[in-house]
C-alpha positions in Angstrom: 149.9 97.0 133.8 153.3 95.9 134.1 154.9 92.8 132.8 158.2 90.9 132.4 159.1 91.2 128.5 161.7 89.6 126.9 163.7 90.6 123.5 164.1 87.4 121.7 167.1 88.9 119.8 169.5 89.6 122.4 168.3 86.6 124.6 170.4 83.5 123.5 168.7 80.9 125.9 171.4 79.8 128.1 173.7 79.4 125.5 176.4 81.9 126.5 175.0 82.5 130.1 174.0 80.4 133.1 170.8 81.4 133.2 171.7 84.2 135.9 168.2 85.8 135.8 166.8 82.4 137.0 169.4 82.3 139.7 168.6 85.7 140.9 164.3 85.0 140.8 165.1 81.9 142.4 167.8 83.0 145.6 166.1 86.7 146.2 162.5 85.9 145.6 161.9 82.5 146.7 165.0 82.1 148.9 166.7 79.1 147.3 169.7 77.8 145.2 167.7 76.1 142.9 167.3 78.2 139.6 164.9 75.3 138.2 162.7 76.5 141.3 162.6 80.4 139.4 159.4 82.1 138.3 160.8 82.4 135.0 161.9 79.6 132.5 164.4 80.2 129.6 165.5 77.2 127.7 167.2 76.3 124.7 165.4 73.2 123.2 166.9 70.4 121.6 166.0 71.6 118.5 167.8 74.7 118.7 164.9 77.1 119.2 164.6 79.3 122.5 162.0 79.5 124.4 160.6 81.6 127.3 157.8 80.9 129.9 156.9 84.1 131.4 153.5 85.4 133.1 152.0 88.1 130.6 149.6 88.9 133.4 146.7 88.1 131.6 144.7 87.8 134.7 142.7 84.7 133.2 143.9 83.1 136.6 142.1 85.7 138.6 138.5 84.7 137.4 139.2 81.0 137.9 140.3 81.1 141.4 137.5 79.0 143.5 139.2 81.0 146.9 139.6 84.4 145.4 143.5 84.4 146.3 144.5 85.8 142.9 143.9 89.6 142.3 145.6 92.8 140.6 147.6 95.4 142.2 147.8 99.1 141.0 150.1 97.8 138.5 147.9 95.4 137.1 150.2 92.5 138.4 148.1 89.4 139.4 149.4 88.5 143.1 148.5 85.7 145.0 146.9 86.0 148.6 149.1 83.4 150.8 146.4 83.5 153.4 143.2 82.7 151.0 144.9 80.2 148.7 143.6 77.2 149.5 146.5 75.0 147.1 143.6 73.6 145.0 146.1 74.3 141.5 143.2 75.3 139.3 145.7 78.3 138.5 148.5 75.9 137.4 146.2 73.6 135.0 144.0 76.8 133.7 146.9 78.8 132.6 147.9 78.1 129.0 151.1 79.4 129.1 152.3 77.4 131.8 153.5 80.7 133.9 152.4 78.9 137.4 155.0 76.4 139.3 154.3 74.0 141.7 157.3 73.4 144.1 157.1 69.9 146.3 158.6 71.5 149.3 155.9 74.4 149.2 152.2 74.0 149.5 151.2 77.1 147.3 151.9 77.5 143.8 153.9 80.7 142.3 154.6 82.7 139.5 156.4 85.8 138.1 155.1 89.1 139.9 157.2 91.3 137.5 159.6 92.7 140.8 162.3 92.8 138.1 165.1 91.0 140.0 166.0 89.0 136.6 166.0 92.0 134.7 169.0 93.3 136.5 170.7 89.9 136.6 170.6 89.1 132.9 173.9 89.3 131.1 172.3 90.0 127.9 169.8 92.9 128.7 167.2 90.6 127.0 164.6 91.3 130.0 162.4 94.4 130.9 159.8 95.2 133.0 157.2 97.3 130.6 153.8 98.7 130.1 151.3 96.5 128.3 147.7 96.8 127.7 145.7 94.8 129.9 144.4 92.1 128.0 140.6 91.0 127.5 140.0 87.7 129.8 139.6 84.9 127.5 136.1 82.9 127.1 135.7 80.6 130.2 
């Protein structure tokens, strides 16, 4: 399956960049000018450590979605069907990686779909779309 992955050795968590990856995601995928609305979040924490919040396409959200609005495509990427989503936000609350986001201006939740726009925009070449084994679902 395809996942967005980060090379923590290359990423400086925004120390020397303007979070171009987030800006590209927000602009091209979500058509907004607010990088905080991106489907990935790369942050330098107050203690100096870096943190990347990325969807690893584990699929646990697919299992818990009461509307069956989440499914995997041929590449293993979890996608949201906007027509069947009822905006219950079960996926948001269930995701232990906090990969789903809510935007007060949009009804539906969103997450990374491994499109690769951020990969091209990263000035440090720290992001990549890579093949990964499909993880076993966690026990619910």
